[in-house]
N, C-alpha and C positions, 0 to 999 in steps of 0.2 A: 145075209150077213152084212154087218156095217164096216166101213173102212175108216181108218184114222184120218180125220180131216185136219189139215194144217191151217190154223186160223192166222190172220194177219197180226203179228205182234212184234215186239222189239227184236225178235230173233229170226224174222222172216228174211228171205234172200232177195236181193235185187234181181229183177228179171235181166236187166242189162244196164250198165252204167260205166262205159269205158271198155278197155280191152279184155276185162275179165269180170266175173261175178263178184259182188261185194255184199256185205251185210247191209241190212236196211234199217234206217232210223227216220221215221216220219216220211218226208218226201226227199230225203237225202240218202246217198249211198256212202257207207263207211268202208273205204278201201282198206283191206288188211285189218279191219276192226280198229283202226286208229285215226286215219285221216278222213274227214268227211268231205264229200263232194256233191254239189247239187247236180241232179241228173239234167243233162243239157236239152233233152227233147221229150215230148209226151210219150214217145215209144220207149223211153228209158226210165220211166217212173218206177219206183220201187214196187215190187209185187211179189207175193208169196208164190213159190213154185213147187 
């Protein structure tokens, strides 16, 4: 059986970028889907989860 794989797209979630998860846009995190913020460290880069 195959599982649904979440590919990296404009609707991916940030792995971590601040106190709480945020939407992902390229290498930036969009907190509350409105304000963009650059992830401060390599460990906080946007990644699909």
